[in-house]
Every structure is written in structure tokens, then in C-alpha cells.
BALUMDREN-908976 format. One record per residue (C-alpha): x, y, z; residue number from 1. Coordinates in Angstrom, 1 decimal. Layout:
<atoms>
<atom <X; Y; Z>; NUM>
...
</atoms>
This chain:
<atoms>
<atom <-106.1; -149.5; -72.2>; 1>
<atom <-102.9; -149.5; -74.2>; 2>
<atom <-101.9; -146.0; -72.9>; 3>
<atom <-98.0; -145.3; -72.0>; 4>
<atom <-97.3; -142.6; -69.5>; 5>
<atom <-93.8; -141.2; -69.4>; 6>
<atom <-92.9; -139.0; -66.4>; 7>
<atom <-89.5; -136.9; -66.0>; 8>
<atom <-88.3; -134.9; -63.1>; 9>
<atom <-87.4; -131.5; -64.8>; 10>
<atom <-84.7; -131.3; -62.2>; 11>
<atom <-82.8; -134.0; -64.1>; 12>
<atom <-83.7; -133.4; -67.5>; 13>
<atom <-83.5; -130.8; -69.9>; 14>
<atom <-86.9; -130.8; -71.9>; 15>
<atom <-87.2; -128.6; -75.4>; 16>
<atom <-89.5; -128.5; -78.2>; 17>
<atom <-87.7; -128.6; -81.9>; 18>
<atom <-89.6; -128.1; -85.1>; 19>
<atom <-88.9; -127.2; -89.1>; 20>
<atom <-91.4; -125.7; -91.3>; 21>
<atom <-93.9; -127.9; -92.6>; 22>
<atom <-93.1; -128.9; -96.4>; 23>
<atom <-90.2; -126.4; -96.8>; 24>
<atom <-87.7; -128.2; -99.0>; 25>
<atom <-84.8; -127.0; -97.3>; 26>
<atom <-85.9; -128.1; -94.0>; 27>
<atom <-87.9; -131.0; -94.6>; 28>
<atom <-89.9; -133.4; -91.9>; 29>
<atom <-87.4; -136.1; -90.2>; 30>
<atom <-87.6; -139.4; -88.6>; 31>
<atom <-87.5; -139.5; -84.8>; 32>
<atom <-84.2; -141.1; -84.8>; 33>
<atom <-82.9; -138.3; -87.0>; 34>
<atom <-84.5; -135.8; -84.7>; 35>
<atom <-83.0; -137.4; -81.9>; 36>
<atom <-79.3; -137.5; -83.6>; 37>
<atom <-79.7; -133.9; -84.7>; 38>
<atom <-80.9; -132.5; -81.2>; 39>
<atom <-78.5; -134.3; -78.9>; 40>
<atom <-81.5; -135.9; -77.2>; 41>
<atom <-81.8; -139.3; -75.1>; 42>
<atom <-85.6; -139.5; -76.2>; 43>
<atom <-87.7; -137.8; -78.1>; 44>
<atom <-91.4; -137.4; -78.7>; 45>
<atom <-93.8; -136.2; -81.5>; 46>
<atom <-94.8; -133.1; -80.6>; 47>
<atom <-97.9; -132.8; -83.5>; 48>
<atom <-97.9; -128.8; -83.1>; 49>
<atom <-99.9; -128.6; -86.4>; 50>
<atom <-103.3; -127.8; -86.7>; 51>
<atom <-104.2; -128.7; -90.2>; 52>
<atom <-106.7; -125.8; -91.0>; 53>
<atom <-105.6; -122.4; -92.3>; 54>
<atom <-102.1; -121.1; -93.8>; 55>
<atom <-99.3; -119.7; -92.3>; 56>
<atom <-95.8; -118.7; -93.4>; 57>
<atom <-92.3; -117.3; -92.5>; 58>
<atom <-89.3; -116.7; -94.2>; 59>
<atom <-88.4; -120.5; -94.1>; 60>
<atom <-91.5; -121.8; -96.1>; 61>
<atom <-95.4; -122.3; -96.0>; 62>
<atom <-96.7; -124.1; -93.4>; 63>
<atom <-100.3; -125.3; -92.7>; 64>
<atom <-101.8; -124.3; -89.4>; 65>
<atom <-101.3; -121.0; -87.0>; 66>
<atom <-98.2; -122.6; -84.7>; 67>
<atom <-95.7; -119.8; -85.7>; 68>
<atom <-97.9; -116.8; -85.7>; 69>
<atom <-99.0; -117.7; -82.2>; 70>
<atom <-95.7; -118.3; -81.0>; 71>
<atom <-94.2; -115.1; -82.3>; 72>
<atom <-96.8; -113.0; -81.0>; 73>
<atom <-95.8; -114.2; -77.9>; 74>
<atom <-92.5; -113.0; -78.7>; 75>
<atom <-90.8; -116.4; -78.5>; 76>
<atom <-88.2; -118.4; -80.8>; 77>
<atom <-90.3; -121.1; -82.1>; 78>
<atom <-87.1; -123.0; -83.2>; 79>
<atom <-88.1; -123.4; -86.7>; 80>
<atom <-85.2; -123.5; -89.1>; 81>
<atom <-82.9; -125.1; -86.8>; 82>
<atom <-82.7; -122.8; -83.7>; 83>
<atom <-84.4; -125.3; -80.7>; 84>
<atom <-86.8; -124.1; -79.0>; 85>
<atom <-86.1; -124.2; -75.0>; 86>
<atom <-89.4; -122.8; -73.8>; 87>
<atom <-90.7; -123.8; -70.0>; 88>
<atom <-93.3; -126.2; -70.3>; 89>
<atom <-96.4; -124.5; -68.6>; 90>
<atom <-99.9; -123.4; -69.6>; 91>
<atom <-98.4; -120.2; -72.0>; 92>
<atom <-97.2; -123.0; -74.1>; 93>
<atom <-100.8; -123.6; -75.6>; 94>
<atom <-100.2; -123.7; -79.1>; 95>
<atom <-102.7; -123.5; -82.0>; 96>
<atom <-104.0; -126.9; -82.5>; 97>
<atom <-103.5; -128.0; -78.9>; 98>
<atom <-106.7; -128.4; -76.9>; 99>
<atom <-106.9; -128.5; -73.3>; 100>
<atom <-107.2; -131.8; -71.7>; 101>
<atom <-107.0; -131.7; -67.9>; 102>
<atom <-106.5; -128.5; -65.8>; 103>
<atom <-105.8; -128.6; -61.9>; 104>
<atom <-107.2; -132.6; -61.9>; 105>
<atom <-110.2; -131.5; -63.8>; 106>
<atom <-111.5; -133.2; -67.4>; 107>
<atom <-112.4; -130.9; -70.2>; 108>
<atom <-115.9; -131.8; -70.8>; 109>
<atom <-115.4; -130.7; -74.5>; 110>
<atom <-113.2; -133.7; -75.1>; 111>
<atom <-114.0; -135.9; -78.0>; 112>
<atom <-116.1; -138.6; -76.9>; 113>
<atom <-116.2; -140.8; -80.4>; 114>
<atom <-113.2; -140.1; -82.8>; 115>
<atom <-111.0; -143.3; -82.2>; 116>
<atom <-107.4; -142.8; -82.9>; 117>
<atom <-103.9; -143.0; -81.2>; 118>
<atom <-103.4; -140.3; -78.9>; 119>
<atom <-100.7; -138.1; -77.9>; 120>
<atom <-101.0; -135.7; -74.9>; 121>
<atom <-98.2; -133.9; -72.8>; 122>
<atom <-98.4; -131.8; -69.4>; 123>
<atom <-97.0; -131.1; -65.8>; 124>
<atom <-98.0; -133.3; -62.8>; 125>
<atom <-98.7; -131.3; -59.8>; 126>
<atom <-95.1; -131.9; -58.4>; 127>
<atom <-93.6; -130.3; -61.5>; 128>
<atom <-93.1; -133.3; -63.4>; 129>
<atom <-93.2; -133.7; -67.2>; 130>
<atom <-95.6; -136.2; -68.3>; 131>
<atom <-95.9; -137.4; -71.9>; 132>
<atom <-98.9; -139.8; -73.0>; 133>
<atom <-99.3; -141.6; -76.0>; 134>
<atom <-101.5; -144.6; -77.1>; 135>
<atom <-101.3; -147.3; -79.6>; 136>
<atom <-104.5; -148.1; -80.1>; 137>
<atom <-107.6; -146.3; -80.9>; 138>
<atom <-109.1; -144.3; -78.1>; 139>
<atom <-111.2; -141.0; -78.1>; 140>
<atom <-109.9; -137.8; -76.3>; 141>
<atom <-111.7; -138.4; -73.1>; 142>
<atom <-111.1; -142.0; -72.5>; 143>
<atom <-107.4; -140.9; -72.8>; 144>
<atom <-107.9; -137.8; -70.3>; 145>
<atom <-109.8; -139.7; -67.8>; 146>
<atom <-107.3; -142.3; -67.6>; 147>
<atom <-104.5; -140.3; -66.9>; 148>
<atom <-106.4; -138.3; -64.3>; 149>
<atom <-107.4; -141.3; -62.7>; 150>
<atom <-103.8; -142.4; -62.2>; 151>
<atom <-102.0; -139.1; -61.7>; 152>
<atom <-102.3; -135.9; -59.9>; 153>
<atom <-102.2; -133.7; -62.7>; 154>
<atom <-101.7; -129.7; -63.1>; 155>
<atom <-102.2; -129.2; -66.8>; 156>
<atom <-102.4; -131.9; -69.6>; 157>
<atom <-102.9; -130.8; -73.4>; 158>
<atom <-104.3; -133.1; -76.1>; 159>
<atom <-102.2; -132.7; -79.5>; 160>
<atom <-102.6; -134.0; -83.0>; 161>
<atom <-103.6; -138.0; -83.3>; 162>
<atom <-102.6; -140.6; -85.7>; 163>
<atom <-100.0; -142.2; -87.4>; 164>
<atom <-97.4; -139.9; -86.9>; 165>
<atom <-97.8; -140.5; -82.8>; 166>
<atom <-94.9; -142.1; -81.3>; 167>
<atom <-91.2; -141.8; -79.6>; 168>
<atom <-88.1; -142.8; -79.8>; 169>
<atom <-85.6; -143.8; -77.0>; 170>
<atom <-81.4; -143.8; -78.1>; 171>
<atom <-80.2; -145.9; -75.6>; 172>
<atom <-81.6; -149.2; -76.6>; 173>
<atom <-83.1; -148.1; -80.0>; 174>
<atom <-86.7; -148.5; -78.8>; 175>
<atom <-89.5; -147.1; -81.0>; 176>
<atom <-93.2; -146.7; -80.2>; 177>
<atom <-94.9; -146.0; -82.9>; 178>
<atom <-98.7; -147.2; -84.1>; 179>
<atom <-98.2; -147.0; -87.6>; 180>
<atom <-94.2; -147.1; -88.5>; 181>
<atom <-92.8; -145.9; -91.7>; 182>
<atom <-89.5; -148.1; -92.0>; 183>
<atom <-87.3; -148.8; -88.8>; 184>
<atom <-87.0; -145.1; -87.5>; 185>
<atom <-90.6; -144.2; -87.6>; 186>
<atom <-93.3; -141.6; -89.7>; 187>
<atom <-91.3; -138.6; -90.4>; 188>
<atom <-92.3; -135.6; -88.1>; 189>
<atom <-92.2; -131.8; -88.3>; 190>
<atom <-91.8; -131.0; -84.6>; 191>
<atom <-90.7; -132.9; -81.4>; 192>
<atom <-90.3; -132.9; -77.7>; 193>
<atom <-86.7; -133.4; -77.1>; 194>
<atom <-85.8; -134.9; -73.2>; 195>
<atom <-81.9; -135.3; -72.5>; 196>
<atom <-80.2; -136.1; -68.8>; 197>
<atom <-78.5; -133.2; -67.5>; 198>
<atom <-74.8; -133.5; -67.4>; 199>
<atom <-73.5; -134.2; -64.0>; 200>
<atom <-76.8; -133.5; -62.8>; 201>
<atom <-77.0; -133.6; -58.7>; 202>
<atom <-79.3; -135.4; -57.4>; 203>
<atom <-82.0; -133.3; -55.5>; 204>
<atom <-81.3; -133.4; -51.9>; 205>
<atom <-84.7; -134.9; -51.2>; 206>
<atom <-84.2; -138.0; -53.4>; 207>
<atom <-80.6; -138.6; -51.7>; 208>
<atom <-82.1; -138.7; -48.3>; 209>
<atom <-85.3; -140.2; -49.3>; 210>
<atom <-86.0; -144.2; -48.6>; 211>
<atom <-87.3; -146.8; -50.7>; 212>
<atom <-91.4; -146.1; -50.8>; 213>
<atom <-94.2; -149.3; -50.7>; 214>
<atom <-98.0; -148.5; -51.1>; 215>
<atom <-100.4; -151.2; -49.3>; 216>
<atom <-103.8; -151.3; -50.4>; 217>
<atom <-106.0; -152.5; -48.0>; 218>
<atom <-109.1; -154.8; -50.0>; 219>
<atom <-112.7; -153.8; -49.3>; 220>
<atom <-113.6; -151.6; -46.7>; 221>
<atom <-116.9; -149.6; -45.1>; 222>
<atom <-120.0; -151.0; -47.0>; 223>
<atom <-118.0; -153.5; -48.7>; 224>
<atom <-117.2; -156.5; -46.3>; 225>
<atom <-115.5; -158.3; -48.9>; 226>
<atom <-115.8; -161.9; -48.3>; 227>
<atom <-117.6; -163.3; -45.2>; 228>
<atom <-117.4; -166.8; -43.5>; 229>
<atom <-115.5; -167.6; -40.6>; 230>
<atom <-113.9; -164.6; -40.7>; 231>
<atom <-114.4; -160.9; -42.4>; 232>
<atom <-112.2; -160.1; -45.5>; 233>
<atom <-112.2; -156.3; -44.7>; 234>
<atom <-111.3; -156.5; -41.0>; 235>
<atom <-108.4; -159.2; -41.6>; 236>
<atom <-107.3; -157.4; -44.3>; 237>
<atom <-106.6; -154.1; -42.3>; 238>
<atom <-105.1; -156.1; -39.4>; 239>
<atom <-102.6; -158.1; -42.2>; 240>
<atom <-101.8; -154.3; -43.7>; 241>
<atom <-101.1; -152.9; -40.4>; 242>
<atom <-98.6; -155.4; -39.5>; 243>
<atom <-97.0; -155.2; -42.8>; 244>
<atom <-96.8; -151.2; -42.5>; 245>
<atom <-95.1; -151.5; -39.0>; 246>
<atom <-92.6; -153.8; -39.9>; 247>
<atom <-91.8; -152.1; -42.7>; 248>
<atom <-91.4; -148.6; -41.3>; 249>
<atom <-89.3; -150.5; -38.5>; 250>
<atom <-86.9; -151.4; -41.2>; 251>
<atom <-86.4; -147.7; -42.5>; 252>
<atom <-89.3; -148.0; -45.5>; 253>
<atom <-91.7; -145.1; -46.0>; 254>
<atom <-95.2; -146.3; -46.3>; 255>
<atom <-98.8; -145.0; -47.7>; 256>
<atom <-101.7; -147.3; -47.0>; 257>
<atom <-105.3; -146.9; -48.8>; 258>
<atom <-107.1; -147.1; -45.3>; 259>
<atom <-106.0; -147.5; -41.8>; 260>
<atom <-109.7; -147.7; -40.7>; 261>
<atom <-112.8; -149.2; -41.8>; 262>
<atom <-113.8; -146.9; -44.9>; 263>
<atom <-115.0; -146.9; -48.1>; 264>
<atom <-111.8; -147.7; -50.5>; 265>
<atom <-112.8; -148.7; -54.2>; 266>
<atom <-109.9; -150.0; -56.2>; 267>
<atom <-109.6; -147.4; -59.0>; 268>
<atom <-109.0; -145.0; -56.0>; 269>
<atom <-106.1; -147.2; -54.6>; 270>
<atom <-104.9; -147.4; -58.1>; 271>
<atom <-105.2; -143.3; -58.1>; 272>
<atom <-103.4; -142.9; -54.8>; 273>
<atom <-100.6; -145.6; -55.3>; 274>
<atom <-99.5; -144.0; -58.7>; 275>
<atom <-99.6; -140.5; -57.0>; 276>
<atom <-97.4; -141.5; -54.6>; 277>
<atom <-95.1; -143.0; -56.8>; 278>
<atom <-93.6; -146.0; -55.1>; 279>
<atom <-91.0; -148.4; -55.6>; 280>
<atom <-93.6; -151.7; -55.2>; 281>
<atom <-97.2; -152.1; -54.2>; 282>
<atom <-99.2; -155.0; -52.9>; 283>
<atom <-102.9; -155.0; -52.6>; 284>
<atom <-104.0; -157.1; -49.5>; 285>
<atom <-107.1; -159.7; -49.6>; 286>
<atom <-108.3; -162.8; -48.5>; 287>
<atom <-110.0; -165.6; -50.6>; 288>
<atom <-113.5; -167.5; -50.8>; 289>
<atom <-114.8; -170.0; -52.6>; 290>
<atom <-114.3; -173.2; -50.7>; 291>
<atom <-110.4; -173.6; -51.8>; 292>
<atom <-107.2; -173.6; -49.4>; 293>
<atom <-103.9; -172.0; -49.5>; 294>
<atom <-102.4; -168.5; -50.0>; 295>
<atom <-102.0; -167.1; -53.4>; 296>
<atom <-100.5; -163.9; -55.3>; 297>
<atom <-101.3; -162.7; -58.4>; 298>
<atom <-98.4; -160.7; -60.6>; 299>
<atom <-98.6; -158.7; -64.3>; 300>
<atom <-98.7; -160.9; -67.3>; 301>
<atom <-95.1; -158.9; -67.8>; 302>
<atom <-93.2; -160.8; -64.9>; 303>
<atom <-90.0; -159.0; -64.3>; 304>
<atom <-89.8; -157.1; -60.7>; 305>
<atom <-93.8; -157.9; -59.8>; 306>
<atom <-93.0; -161.8; -60.4>; 307>
<atom <-90.4; -161.9; -58.3>; 308>
<atom <-92.2; -159.9; -55.5>; 309>
<atom <-94.6; -162.2; -55.9>; 310>
<atom <-92.3; -165.3; -55.4>; 311>
<atom <-90.6; -163.9; -52.1>; 312>
<atom <-93.6; -162.9; -50.5>; 313>
<atom <-94.7; -166.8; -51.1>; 314>
<atom <-91.5; -167.9; -49.4>; 315>
<atom <-92.1; -166.1; -46.5>; 316>
<atom <-96.0; -167.2; -46.2>; 317>
<atom <-95.0; -170.8; -46.6>; 318>
<atom <-92.6; -170.3; -44.0>; 319>
<atom <-95.2; -169.3; -41.3>; 320>
<atom <-97.1; -172.5; -41.9>; 321>
<atom <-99.6; -171.4; -44.6>; 322>
<atom <-99.5; -173.8; -48.0>; 323>
<atom <-99.4; -172.0; -51.4>; 324>
<atom <-101.5; -172.4; -54.3>; 325>
<atom <-98.9; -170.4; -56.3>; 326>
<atom <-97.7; -167.4; -57.8>; 327>
<atom <-100.1; -166.7; -60.7>; 328>
<atom <-101.5; -164.4; -63.5>; 329>
<atom <-104.8; -163.7; -65.1>; 330>
<atom <-105.4; -162.3; -68.4>; 331>
<atom <-108.6; -160.1; -69.1>; 332>
<atom <-109.6; -158.3; -72.2>; 333>
<atom <-107.4; -155.4; -71.3>; 334>
<atom <-104.2; -157.6; -70.6>; 335>
<atom <-103.9; -158.2; -66.7>; 336>
<atom <-107.5; -158.6; -65.4>; 337>
<atom <-106.9; -157.3; -61.7>; 338>
<atom <-106.5; -153.6; -62.1>; 339>
<atom <-104.2; -153.2; -59.2>; 340>
<atom <-101.5; -154.9; -61.4>; 341>
<atom <-102.8; -153.8; -64.7>; 342>
<atom <-103.1; -150.2; -63.7>; 343>
<atom <-100.5; -149.0; -61.3>; 344>
<atom <-97.2; -147.9; -62.8>; 345>
<atom <-95.0; -149.7; -60.1>; 346>
<atom <-94.7; -153.6; -59.7>; 347>
<atom <-97.6; -154.7; -57.9>; 348>
<atom <-99.0; -157.8; -56.4>; 349>
<atom <-102.5; -158.9; -54.9>; 350>
<atom <-101.9; -161.1; -51.8>; 351>
<atom <-104.8; -163.4; -50.7>; 352>
<atom <-104.3; -165.2; -47.6>; 353>
<atom <-106.6; -167.7; -46.8>; 354>
<atom <-110.2; -168.8; -48.0>; 355>
<atom <-112.5; -167.3; -45.4>; 356>
<atom <-114.9; -169.6; -46.2>; 357>
<atom <-113.4; -172.7; -45.6>; 358>
<atom <-112.7; -173.6; -41.9>; 359>
<atom <-109.8; -175.2; -41.9>; 360>
<atom <-108.1; -172.7; -44.0>; 361>
<atom <-109.4; -169.7; -42.1>; 362>
<atom <-108.1; -171.0; -39.0>; 363>
<atom <-104.6; -170.0; -40.4>; 364>
<atom <-105.6; -166.3; -39.6>; 365>
<atom <-108.7; -166.3; -37.4>; 366>
<atom <-106.8; -164.3; -34.6>; 367>
<atom <-105.1; -161.1; -34.8>; 368>
<atom <-101.7; -162.7; -33.8>; 369>
<atom <-102.1; -164.8; -36.8>; 370>
<atom <-103.3; -162.0; -39.3>; 371>
<atom <-100.5; -160.1; -38.1>; 372>
<atom <-98.0; -163.0; -38.8>; 373>
<atom <-99.3; -162.6; -42.5>; 374>
<atom <-98.6; -159.0; -42.6>; 375>
<atom <-95.0; -159.5; -41.2>; 376>
<atom <-94.8; -162.2; -44.0>; 377>
<atom <-95.5; -159.6; -46.6>; 378>
<atom <-93.2; -157.2; -45.3>; 379>
<atom <-90.4; -159.7; -45.5>; 380>
<atom <-91.1; -160.8; -49.0>; 381>
<atom <-90.8; -156.9; -50.0>; 382>
<atom <-87.8; -156.2; -48.0>; 383>
<atom <-86.2; -159.1; -49.7>; 384>
<atom <-87.3; -157.9; -53.1>; 385>
<atom <-86.0; -154.2; -52.0>; 386>
<atom <-82.5; -155.8; -50.9>; 387>
<atom <-83.0; -154.6; -47.3>; 388>
<atom <-81.9; -157.0; -44.8>; 389>
<atom <-83.8; -157.4; -41.5>; 390>
<atom <-83.1; -158.9; -37.9>; 391>
<atom <-86.2; -161.3; -37.3>; 392>
<atom <-85.8; -160.0; -33.4>; 393>
<atom <-86.0; -156.5; -34.5>; 394>
<atom <-90.0; -156.6; -34.9>; 395>
<atom <-92.3; -159.1; -33.7>; 396>
<atom <-95.9; -159.7; -34.7>; 397>
<atom <-97.8; -157.5; -31.5>; 398>
<atom <-99.6; -160.2; -29.0>; 399>
<atom <-103.3; -159.4; -29.3>; 400>
<atom <-104.5; -157.3; -26.5>; 401>
<atom <-104.8; -159.4; -23.4>; 402>
<atom <-108.8; -160.0; -22.5>; 403>
<atom <-108.7; -159.0; -18.8>; 404>
<atom <-112.6; -159.2; -19.0>; 405>
<atom <-115.6; -159.3; -21.2>; 406>
<atom <-116.4; -155.6; -20.3>; 407>
<atom <-112.9; -154.4; -20.9>; 408>
<atom <-112.7; -155.9; -24.3>; 409>
<atom <-116.3; -154.8; -25.4>; 410>
<atom <-115.1; -151.4; -24.3>; 411>
<atom <-112.0; -151.7; -26.7>; 412>
<atom <-113.9; -153.2; -29.5>; 413>
<atom <-116.2; -149.8; -29.3>; 414>
<atom <-113.4; -147.8; -29.1>; 415>
<atom <-111.6; -149.2; -32.4>; 416>
<atom <-115.0; -148.8; -34.0>; 417>
<atom <-116.1; -145.2; -33.1>; 418>
<atom <-112.5; -143.8; -33.1>; 419>
<atom <-111.1; -145.9; -35.4>; 420>
<atom <-107.9; -146.6; -33.6>; 421>
<atom <-105.3; -148.9; -34.0>; 422>
<atom <-104.2; -151.6; -31.8>; 423>
<atom <-100.9; -150.4; -31.2>; 424>
<atom <-102.7; -147.3; -29.8>; 425>
<atom <-105.1; -149.3; -27.6>; 426>
<atom <-102.0; -151.1; -26.0>; 427>
<atom <-100.4; -148.3; -25.2>; 428>
<atom <-103.6; -146.9; -23.3>; 429>
<atom <-103.6; -150.2; -21.5>; 430>
<atom <-100.1; -149.8; -20.4>; 431>
<atom <-100.8; -147.1; -17.9>; 432>
<atom <-101.7; -148.1; -14.4>; 433>
<atom <-105.6; -147.4; -14.8>; 434>
<atom <-105.5; -148.5; -18.1>; 435>
<atom <-108.4; -150.4; -18.2>; 436>
<atom <-110.8; -148.0; -16.2>; 437>
<atom <-109.8; -145.5; -18.8>; 438>
<atom <-110.8; -147.3; -21.5>; 439>
<atom <-114.1; -148.0; -20.2>; 440>
<atom <-114.6; -144.6; -19.5>; 441>
<atom <-113.8; -143.6; -23.2>; 442>
<atom <-116.1; -146.3; -24.5>; 443>
<atom <-119.1; -144.8; -22.4>; 444>
<atom <-118.3; -141.4; -23.4>; 445>
<atom <-118.7; -142.5; -26.9>; 446>
<atom <-122.1; -144.1; -26.3>; 447>
<atom <-123.2; -140.3; -25.6>; 448>
</atoms>
């Protein structure tokens, strides 16, 4: 979908509405660029306040729609006639002509399902940030709302008007987003949302102390085994991802994983979790099939930081002895073929470690230690991209648990399967004086 979602932290930005009476000669509609200049805004979006059915008037002239009457009934200055409306954006700001799209994460089932136009929506995320959604192609109201719901944790989203006036203008570089441009400044509109960075805005304390954030998607899981050959993909993916996480955390990076045990993990849920987490970078850990050989990594068609991330990871994978098939892109009908690089809002890549159905290539990752080495290589590529230095002596891939005997190893596997315990937890258990006996007793208890 050709949908852009812009998000602003209201602690850092002033956000207000401004409008002019519809068809009033003394206060005519203005282009987005003119609105930005008159309001002193950094960015403006068409607000599309007007419901074109019905009539209304005020001292400045006749307008269509019931916007003025609604706002005045609420005892609020709407800004018509040159006084900017500085309202706090919340559910009480639903005005005539706006329709509820999402409330508390639930999509309004009454949204349009057939009329396809450019769309314009705005609202709030659950963390209080402002979101403005616009489409440059033809979509139904329901399609846009579902897209936003799947990618963000939404508290409130309001569907506004639709059509050629949908657009935004950014002052810093003169960028104009408008499906139907009328001149270089866009179509004249009667109402806008204004965004401006607060002067000397102090960065919130939590942002000052916040480290870099990385999201790790773990391919497949649960009933979806992924590729199966000399190794099982979903299992190798998890070992690689956990090692990647541990190395990043050891270097002060915050990490969230789509799963930390064997469970269902569909890609659309991965994307939703990733966007809700709002990380700096994201990777999706996979392994390949199809009789090939070597590592490959996919990034977005747009290149940028995603391409840099792919190249940095590739360099590290080559260092551990795996050959590379290259950094790649794949085009689909909606742009990037893969949802993880197409729909995530941060730079993201998909890593394909080895071909599980090629014996020689699978041998590059046929033990936990080797799989962990891939995870550390991914982490180093991420750190290189984030500009974080690392010492190879700080964290080494954990050695596989020493197999004292078949009974102990069987007990370990049972505990991991039943309880979802990670490798590091098992290591801690085995360090106790009677660790092996404890592991066997735990396994026996789980059989009951």
C-alpha cells in the first residue's frame, strides 16, 4: 500500500489546527505552503474538516458543513478568521464530517469497504504520540484503518475527508506529498494540522537515558517448522536470535524479540510488534532451502540504512567462514516483496544463514555453537551500523552444554521443550554441585 504514517511526540512538538471559512472572499483557501508560512509551522497537513453536506455560516461568510456549529457548541474557538485553534488532540475533537476509524485498537466495522480514494486520517497512539496517515493511491477506509491497526498500537484514529486535497508540506526541504498537485505548492485547502518543533524543547529524561533499540524477528515457530533438512529452521533461527540478543544486550542495546521459545509467530504479528516497539533497526532471522549454498540478506528497494545494515552483517558472516550470495532486494506488486522489510517503519533486513537442505552448507550451522556464531555475527553487523564499538573478548558464543551422558542430555531437551528454558538457564543449573541430578529430577517431574 502507498500509505505514509507520520508520528510526532507531543512533548517535543506543538500541534494545532488552523482554518479559514469555506468560500469567504476575505479568508480564501490557501495552499499548504502558504499555510505553513502564515502559521509559522514546520509541517502542515490538510485537515479536511468539511463535511460537504448541509449549510452553516458565521460572521466571516457561508461555509458548507457543520464544523463551526459543532466547535462553538463545545465552547471552543475554532480558529476561523485568523485565530489559530490550539486544541489538545483527543476524542473530544471529533468534528462534523469526521468518522471514527479505530478506538482502543479496534477497527470500526462500519468503515467504507468499496469507495477507493486517497485517504486522510489522524489520531493518537496509546503512548500519546500523534499520528497522521495519508495515502497517495486509492484505498478504502477499511483497508487504511486495518493497515494502521496492524502496524501500531492505536488509541484513536479519525477518518477525515478523502480525495485530491489530501496532502502535506514540509518546510525544511520543500517536500510536497499530494496525489493531485495543483501547482508546485499543492491544492488550496481550507483547514490544516500544523506541526512545529518546540523552541528549546528539552528532551524527555527517558529519551536522554534510552539506549539504542533493536527488534529481532525469529522466523517461523510452533506448527510452522520452516524449512526442514539437515537441521530444522525454526530451531536454528531461535538459537541464532538468542545469541544475537545476548551480544547486543551486553553492549548496552535494548532488544525485543518476536519469540523466545517455540511458539506461533506469524510475520504480520512480527511487523506489528516491531512497529509498536519503535526500534532503531530490525532483523528477521531465517535459514534457507531450495538446494543452494551460502548466506544472503534482503533489504528494502530504497537502500539507505537498511542496505548499510545488510552489508555490515554480510561482512561479519563472511568472517566466521560462511560464503555469501550477496545483499539482495526483491520486488513485489506492493513494492518490496517481503513484508518484514516493506511494512516495518525502521530500517530492516532478513538474514538467511544457510541452506538447511544442502548438506555441506547446513554443516556451517549444524551445532548450537555454530548457530550462536551466526547470531553474534548478526549482532556485530548491527553494532557496526549503530556506531557502537565492541570488544571481541567481551562476549563469546556460549559453548554447547557438555553432554555428560545420554540421560542428562535427554533430560535437558525435555526441560527446554516443556518449560521453554533458554540455553543460558540450563547452564546455570548445571553449574551447581548436584546440577545433573537436579536436571534429571526436573525432567522426571515434567513427565507427571
